[in-house]
C-alpha positions as CSV (number, residue, x, y, z in Angstrom):
1,M,-130.0,-102.4,160.7
2,K,-127.9,-102.1,163.9
3,R,-125.7,-104.9,162.7
4,I,-125.1,-103.1,159.5
5,I,-124.1,-99.9,161.3
6,V,-121.9,-101.8,163.7
7,G,-120.2,-103.6,160.9
8,F,-119.7,-100.4,159.0
9,C,-118.2,-98.7,162.1
10,L,-115.8,-101.7,162.6
11,C,-114.6,-101.4,159.0
12,V,-114.0,-97.7,159.4
13,L,-112.2,-98.3,162.7
14,L,-109.9,-101.0,161.1
15,I,-109.0,-98.6,158.2
16,V,-108.2,-95.8,160.5
17,T,-106.2,-98.1,162.8
18,A,-104.2,-99.4,159.8
19,C,-103.5,-95.8,158.6
20,D,-102.4,-94.8,162.1
21,N,-100.1,-97.8,162.4
22,K,-98.5,-97.0,159.0
23,T,-98.0,-93.4,160.1
24,A,-96.5,-94.6,163.4
25,E,-94.1,-96.9,161.4
26,M,-92.9,-93.9,159.4
27,K,-92.6,-91.4,162.3
28,G,-89.2,-89.9,162.5
29,K,-88.2,-91.1,159.0
30,Y,-87.5,-88.8,156.1
31,I,-85.9,-88.9,152.7
32,S,-83.3,-86.3,152.0
33,F,-82.8,-85.6,148.3
34,T,-80.7,-83.3,146.2
35,A,-82.0,-81.8,142.9
36,S,-80.3,-79.7,140.3
37,I,-82.1,-77.2,138.1
38,Q,-80.7,-75.7,134.9
39,K,-81.5,-72.0,135.3
40,D,-79.7,-70.9,132.1
41,E,-76.8,-71.9,129.9
42,N,-74.2,-71.1,132.6
43,T,-76.0,-71.6,135.8
44,I,-77.0,-74.8,137.6
45,E,-78.9,-74.3,140.8
46,T,-79.0,-77.1,143.4
47,S,-81.6,-77.5,146.2
48,I,-81.7,-79.9,149.2
49,Y,-85.1,-81.2,150.1
50,S,-86.6,-83.1,153.1
51,F,-89.5,-85.5,152.5
52,D,-91.3,-86.5,155.7
53,M,-92.4,-90.1,155.5
54,S,-95.3,-89.9,157.9
55,S,-96.9,-86.7,156.5
56,E,-95.7,-87.4,152.9
57,K,-94.8,-83.7,152.6
58,A,-91.7,-82.3,151.0
59,E,-89.8,-79.1,152.1
60,K,-87.1,-77.3,150.3
61,I,-84.3,-76.7,152.9
62,Y,-81.5,-74.9,151.1
63,T,-80.6,-73.7,147.6
64,Y,-77.2,-72.8,146.2
65,E,-75.4,-72.3,142.9
66,N,-73.6,-75.5,142.0
67,R,-69.9,-75.8,141.0
68,A,-69.3,-79.4,142.0
69,Q,-68.3,-82.2,139.6
70,Y,-71.5,-84.0,140.7
71,P,-73.7,-82.2,143.2
72,I,-74.8,-84.4,146.1
73,G,-76.0,-83.3,149.5
74,V,-77.9,-84.3,152.6
75,Y,-80.1,-82.7,155.2
76,D,-79.3,-83.7,158.8
77,R,-82.6,-83.0,160.4
78,K,-81.3,-83.9,163.9
79,D,-78.7,-81.1,163.8
80,N,-80.7,-78.9,161.3
81,K,-77.7,-78.7,159.0
82,V,-77.1,-79.3,155.3
83,Y,-73.9,-80.9,154.0
84,Y,-73.1,-80.9,150.3
85,S,-70.3,-81.2,147.8
86,Q,-68.9,-78.1,146.2
87,N,-65.8,-77.2,144.1
88,L,-63.6,-75.3,146.5
89,V,-60.8,-74.3,144.0
90,E,-61.4,-71.5,141.4
91,Q,-58.0,-71.6,139.6
92,D,-55.7,-74.6,140.2
93,V,-54.0,-76.4,137.4
94,L,-53.7,-79.8,139.1
95,Y,-56.9,-79.9,141.2
96,S,-59.2,-77.5,139.4
97,R,-62.1,-79.9,140.1
98,E,-61.5,-80.3,143.8
99,D,-64.8,-81.2,145.5
100,G,-64.8,-80.4,149.2
101,I,-67.8,-80.4,151.6
102,M,-69.7,-77.4,152.7
103,V,-72.1,-77.1,155.6
104,Y,-75.1,-74.8,155.9
105,D,-76.6,-74.1,159.4
106,V,-80.4,-73.8,158.7
107,E,-81.1,-72.0,161.9
108,M,-78.2,-69.5,161.8
109,K,-78.5,-69.2,157.9
110,D,-74.7,-69.5,157.8
111,V,-72.6,-71.4,155.3
112,S,-69.0,-72.5,155.7
113,V,-66.4,-75.0,154.6
114,F,-66.8,-78.3,156.5
115,D,-63.9,-80.2,154.9
116,D,-61.4,-79.3,152.2
117,R,-59.4,-82.5,152.2
118,F,-61.3,-84.3,149.5
119,L,-60.9,-84.3,145.7
120,T,-64.0,-86.5,145.0
121,V,-67.2,-86.9,147.1
122,N,-69.5,-89.7,145.9
123,Y,-71.5,-90.4,149.1
124,I,-72.3,-88.2,152.1
125,F,-74.7,-88.7,155.0
126,P,-74.8,-88.4,158.8
127,I,-74.2,-91.2,161.3
128,D,-74.6,-89.9,164.9
129,D,-71.7,-87.6,165.6
130,Y,-70.0,-88.2,162.2
131,I,-70.5,-87.5,158.6
132,F,-69.8,-90.5,156.4
133,V,-68.0,-89.7,153.2
134,G,-67.3,-92.1,150.4
135,G,-64.6,-90.3,148.4
136,E,-61.0,-89.7,147.5
137,L,-58.6,-87.7,149.7
138,I,-56.2,-85.3,148.0
139,E,-53.2,-86.5,150.0
140,E,-53.9,-90.1,149.0
141,I,-54.2,-89.2,145.3
142,K,-50.9,-87.5,145.5
143,E,-49.5,-90.8,146.5
144,F,-51.3,-92.5,143.5
145,N,-53.7,-94.2,145.9
146,R,-56.9,-94.1,143.9
147,G,-60.4,-95.4,144.5
148,I,-63.5,-94.4,146.5
149,K,-62.9,-95.2,150.1
150,P,-64.9,-94.9,153.3
151,Y,-64.3,-92.1,155.9
152,L,-66.0,-90.8,159.0
153,V,-65.5,-87.1,159.7
154,D,-66.3,-86.0,163.2
155,K,-68.9,-83.2,163.1
156,Q,-67.2,-81.1,165.8
157,S,-63.4,-81.8,165.6
158,K,-63.3,-82.6,161.9
159,D,-61.0,-85.5,162.7
160,I,-61.2,-88.4,160.2
161,Q,-61.9,-91.8,161.7
162,N,-60.4,-94.3,159.3
163,Y,-62.0,-97.7,158.8
164,D,-59.8,-100.8,158.6
165,W,-59.7,-100.6,154.9
166,N,-57.8,-102.3,152.1
167,D,-56.4,-99.5,149.9
168,E,-56.6,-101.8,146.8
169,L,-60.4,-101.8,147.1
170,H,-63.0,-99.4,145.6
171,I,-66.6,-98.8,146.6
172,D,-68.7,-99.3,143.5
173,N,-72.1,-98.8,145.1
174,L,-73.4,-98.2,148.5
175,G,-76.6,-98.2,150.6
176,F,-77.2,-97.0,154.2
177,N,-79.7,-98.4,156.6
178,S,-80.5,-95.6,159.1
179,A,-82.6,-97.9,161.4
180,T,-79.6,-100.2,162.1
181,K,-76.9,-97.6,161.3
182,T,-75.2,-100.1,159.0
183,I,-73.7,-99.5,155.6
184,Y,-73.8,-102.1,152.8
185,A,-71.3,-101.6,150.0
186,A,-70.6,-103.4,146.7
187,V,-66.8,-103.4,146.7
188,V,-64.4,-104.3,143.8
189,P,-60.6,-104.4,143.4
190,F,-59.7,-101.0,142.0
191,Y,-57.2,-102.4,139.4
192,Q,-60.1,-104.5,137.8
193,L,-61.9,-101.3,136.8
194,Y,-59.4,-101.0,134.0
195,E,-59.9,-104.5,132.7
196,Q,-62.3,-105.5,129.9
197,E,-64.0,-108.1,132.1
198,T,-66.6,-107.0,134.8
199,P,-64.9,-106.6,138.2
200,E,-65.4,-109.1,141.0
201,S,-68.0,-107.7,143.3
202,T,-68.2,-108.5,147.0
203,M,-70.9,-107.1,149.4
204,Y,-69.4,-105.6,152.6
205,L,-71.1,-104.6,155.8
206,F,-69.9,-101.6,157.8
207,A,-71.2,-102.0,161.3
208,S,-71.9,-99.2,163.8
209,N,-68.8,-100.1,165.7
210,F,-66.7,-99.1,162.6
211,K,-65.9,-102.7,161.8
212,I,-65.9,-103.9,158.2
213,K,-66.5,-107.5,157.0
214,P,-67.4,-109.2,153.7
215,I,-70.8,-110.8,153.8
216,K,-71.6,-112.0,150.3
217,E,-69.7,-112.9,147.1
218,I,-71.6,-111.4,144.1
219,G,-69.2,-112.5,141.4
220,R,-68.3,-110.7,138.2
221,K,-71.5,-108.7,138.1
222,V,-72.2,-104.9,138.4
223,V,-74.4,-104.1,141.4
224,G,-76.7,-101.5,140.1
225,S,-78.5,-100.6,143.3
226,I,-78.4,-101.3,147.1
227,I,-81.3,-100.1,149.2
228,P,-82.3,-100.5,152.9
229,S,-85.2,-102.7,153.8
230,D,-86.2,-102.2,157.5
231,D,-83.5,-104.2,159.3
232,T,-81.6,-105.5,156.3
233,Y,-80.9,-104.6,152.6
234,L,-81.8,-105.4,149.0
235,Y,-79.6,-105.4,146.0
236,R,-80.0,-105.7,142.2
237,T,-77.3,-106.6,139.7
238,E,-77.5,-105.0,136.2
239,D,-78.0,-108.4,134.6
240,N,-81.1,-109.0,136.6
241,R,-84.2,-106.7,136.9
242,H,-85.2,-108.1,140.3
243,F,-84.2,-106.8,143.7
244,K,-83.1,-109.6,145.9
245,D,-82.8,-109.9,149.7
246,E,-79.7,-111.2,151.4
247,S,-80.9,-114.8,150.8
248,D,-81.2,-114.0,147.1
249,E,-85.0,-114.2,147.1
250,A,-86.7,-111.8,144.7
251,I,-89.1,-109.3,146.4
252,Y,-91.6,-109.4,143.6
253,D,-92.9,-111.9,141.0
254,A,-90.0,-113.1,138.8
255,T,-92.4,-114.1,136.1
256,A,-94.1,-110.7,135.7
257,P,-93.6,-108.8,132.5
258,L,-90.6,-106.4,132.4
259,E,-92.7,-103.3,131.8
260,E,-94.4,-103.7,135.2
261,Y,-91.2,-103.2,137.1
262,E,-89.0,-101.5,134.5
263,H,-89.1,-98.1,136.3
264,L,-87.7,-99.6,139.5
265,M,-84.5,-100.8,137.9
266,G,-82.7,-97.5,138.4
267,R,-82.7,-95.5,141.6
268,S,-84.7,-97.0,144.4
269,V,-84.3,-95.4,147.8
270,Y,-86.1,-97.7,150.3
271,Y,-88.2,-100.8,150.5
272,D,-91.0,-100.9,153.1
273,S,-91.2,-104.6,153.6
274,H,-94.2,-104.4,156.0
275,N,-96.4,-102.6,153.4
276,K,-94.7,-103.9,150.3
277,V,-93.9,-100.5,148.9
278,V,-90.8,-99.3,147.1
279,Y,-89.8,-95.6,147.2
280,Y,-87.7,-94.6,144.2
281,I,-86.4,-91.7,142.1
282,D,-87.7,-91.1,138.5
283,G,-85.9,-88.2,136.8
284,N,-87.0,-85.1,138.7
285,A,-89.7,-86.9,140.8
286,L,-89.9,-88.9,144.0
287,R,-92.4,-91.8,143.7
288,K,-93.6,-94.9,145.4
289,F,-94.7,-98.2,143.9
290,D,-97.1,-100.5,145.8
291,L,-96.2,-104.1,145.0
292,K,-99.5,-105.4,146.3
293,D,-101.8,-103.7,143.9
294,H,-99.2,-102.6,141.3
295,E,-100.1,-99.0,141.7
296,D,-97.6,-96.2,141.2
297,Y,-97.9,-92.9,143.1
298,L,-96.2,-89.5,142.6
299,L,-95.0,-88.1,145.9
300,Y,-93.1,-85.0,144.8
301,S,-91.9,-83.4,141.6
302,V,-89.3,-80.7,141.1
303,D,-91.1,-78.5,138.6
304,E,-88.7,-75.5,138.2
305,G,-87.5,-76.0,134.7
306,P,-85.1,-78.7,133.4
307,S,-84.3,-80.6,136.6
308,H,-82.9,-83.9,137.9
309,I,-82.7,-85.5,141.4
310,N,-79.0,-86.5,141.9
311,N,-79.2,-88.4,145.1
312,A,-81.6,-89.5,147.8
313,I,-81.3,-91.3,151.1
314,L,-83.7,-92.5,153.8
315,L,-82.7,-91.1,157.3
316,S,-84.1,-91.2,160.8
317,D,-84.2,-88.5,163.5
């Protein structure tokens, strides 16, 4: 009888230890996501959320009326501020859809213009003392220099730190690894976007020292998604339903029926390689899929009328 009790206690201890280890792994990590809600025919309300990875609890941080071309935003938990895209021009014939960047101070409950130099904002997230912006500057568009390019905006001075970038290139997709502070981007020649054939994709690495280098030739394929995976990245091309690592190995069974992984093909956020779990967006919900037991879990759902999660990113304090 004593052996049974001791064995049971050891099992419980192992389970508790495993849970504690998993919580420790996720400590300091959170998913910032932006959701838009159709309030009525003329009003779209947008909210920025923070989902804590260790407690698996979501918190609504800030809500505002959206006027952006495509509303995206991010919660910087370290500075307790929200950065988001917003149309800054009410009446302007040439740039009536000018999307700048607003900042909301959560503690002071104060909102102000952070940057008004952009026409388009496709990506936005914090990197230390900077805000990374993947977008188009108004001044460059006036010079007919188009394409989504990378910029670092100093949080304090608002000065722009330019990467050593080829202006003929365009960022087609992008993923950020907050653990290593590196960016992985699928880049294509801008002029090829107007050709009938699929553009030539190349994976680039943006290191924390602001250096950029090509790391992988993808070929004439559309990179549908790039997500961080602990100390590296995963990517998926639209002609293949499987996420691959940098050595082109699929992270799950390539022979499995399509319906088992169909819901992961769109908007994955993070792959926890230690626990074999994919975090992803499904419409208005944040979910996770356990690759070990093929179980799908709802983490949070935006249930405030017709709604949709626009962007999500894993960040660290």
